[in-house]
C-alpha positions as CSV (number, residue, x, y, z in Angstrom):
1,M,17.2,31.2,-25.3
2,R,16.6,28.3,-27.7
3,S,18.7,25.9,-25.6
4,S,16.9,26.7,-22.3
5,P,13.9,24.4,-23.0
6,R,16.3,21.6,-24.0
7,W,18.3,21.9,-20.8
8,A,15.1,21.9,-18.8
9,L,13.9,18.8,-20.6
10,V,17.3,17.1,-20.1
11,L,17.3,18.0,-16.4
12,A,13.7,16.8,-16.0
13,L,14.6,13.4,-17.6
14,L,17.6,13.0,-15.4
15,L,15.6,13.8,-12.3
16,A,12.8,11.4,-13.4
17,T,15.2,8.5,-13.9
18,A,17.1,9.2,-10.7
19,C,14.0,9.3,-8.5
20,R,12.1,6.2,-7.4
21,L,9.2,6.0,-5.0
22,E,9.3,3.0,-2.8
23,S,7.0,1.7,-0.1
24,H,8.4,-0.5,2.6
25,P,6.0,-2.1,5.1
26,P,7.5,-2.7,8.5
27,P,9.7,-5.8,8.6
28,G,7.9,-9.1,9.0
29,V,4.4,-7.8,8.2
30,P,3.7,-9.8,5.0
31,A,5.2,-13.0,6.5
32,D,3.3,-12.4,9.8
33,E,0.0,-11.8,7.9
34,A,0.5,-15.0,6.0
35,A,1.2,-16.9,9.2
36,I,-1.8,-15.4,10.9
37,R,-4.1,-16.3,8.0
38,S,-2.7,-19.8,8.1
39,A,-3.3,-20.2,11.8
40,V,-6.9,-19.1,11.4
41,A,-7.4,-21.4,8.4
42,A,-6.0,-24.4,10.4
43,W,-8.4,-23.6,13.3
44,L,-11.4,-23.4,10.9
45,A,-10.4,-26.6,9.2
46,K,-10.6,-28.4,12.5
47,A,-13.6,-26.7,14.1
48,E,-15.7,-25.9,11.1
49,P,-14.5,-28.0,8.1
50,W,-17.6,-27.0,6.1
51,A,-16.8,-23.3,6.4
52,R,-15.9,-21.5,3.2
53,V,-13.9,-18.3,3.9
54,L,-15.2,-15.3,1.9
55,R,-13.3,-12.4,3.5
56,T,-10.7,-11.8,6.2
57,D,-9.5,-8.6,7.8
58,V,-6.2,-8.9,9.6
59,R,-5.0,-6.3,12.1
60,Q,-1.7,-6.8,13.9
61,D,0.0,-4.9,16.7
62,H,3.4,-6.4,17.7
63,D,2.6,-9.9,19.2
64,L,-1.2,-9.6,19.0
65,A,-3.5,-9.9,16.0
66,S,-7.2,-9.8,15.4
67,V,-8.9,-11.3,12.4
68,W,-12.5,-10.8,11.3
69,V,-13.5,-13.8,9.1
70,V,-16.6,-13.9,7.1
71,T,-17.6,-17.5,6.1
72,S,-20.4,-19.0,4.1
73,P,-22.2,-22.0,5.6
74,P,-23.3,-24.9,3.4
75,S,-26.2,-24.1,1.2
76,S,-28.3,-26.7,3.0
77,E,-28.3,-24.6,6.2
78,G,-30.0,-21.7,4.5
79,E,-28.3,-19.1,6.7
80,G,-26.5,-16.1,5.4
81,E,-22.9,-15.2,5.9
82,R,-21.4,-15.6,9.3
83,A,-18.8,-13.4,10.9
84,A,-16.3,-14.5,13.5
85,L,-13.6,-12.7,15.5
86,F,-10.3,-14.4,16.2
87,V,-7.6,-13.0,18.6
88,L,-4.2,-14.5,18.1
89,R,-0.9,-14.2,20.0
90,R,2.6,-14.8,18.7
91,E,4.5,-17.5,20.6
92,P,7.9,-19.0,19.9
93,A,6.2,-21.9,18.0
94,G,4.1,-19.5,15.9
95,W,0.7,-17.8,16.0
96,T,-2.0,-19.4,18.3
97,V,-5.7,-18.6,18.5
98,E,-6.4,-17.2,22.0
99,Y,-10.1,-16.3,21.4
100,H,-12.8,-17.1,18.9
101,G,-16.2,-15.7,19.0
102,S,-19.1,-14.7,16.9
103,P,-21.3,-11.7,17.4
104,S,-24.7,-12.6,18.8
105,R,-27.6,-12.3,16.4
106,T,-29.9,-11.7,19.4
107,G,-27.7,-9.1,21.0
108,L,-28.8,-5.6,22.2
109,T,-31.2,-3.9,20.0
110,R,-30.5,-0.5,18.6
111,G,-30.6,2.3,21.2
112,A,-30.6,-0.1,24.2
113,R,-28.3,0.7,27.0
114,L,-25.6,-1.6,28.3
115,T,-27.4,-1.9,31.7
116,G,-29.4,-4.9,30.5
117,D,-32.4,-3.1,29.2
118,K,-33.6,-4.3,25.8
């Protein structure tokens, strides 16, 4: 009976060293995300060179990607953070911006219906 705990300890150590937990993202995801971020940054550098990117949220599904970008305008404008949505498509040459838009600050009020009532 004295050797039973030793064997259990040896067995547990062997199992612990033999097991490894690994996480493998789908192939291409980290490289695609970097390329998507780069395409958005290049677009912003041309269209809004003053924009300072605070946060990005990248979602990808095969050859389409959407990116929410939160930017900070220059301090002289006095506005708060701005959000923009980018929709990108993968082409043979790389990722291209297909759509760029910002949510309207004067959009529908809470509780309004989509029939045009405000």
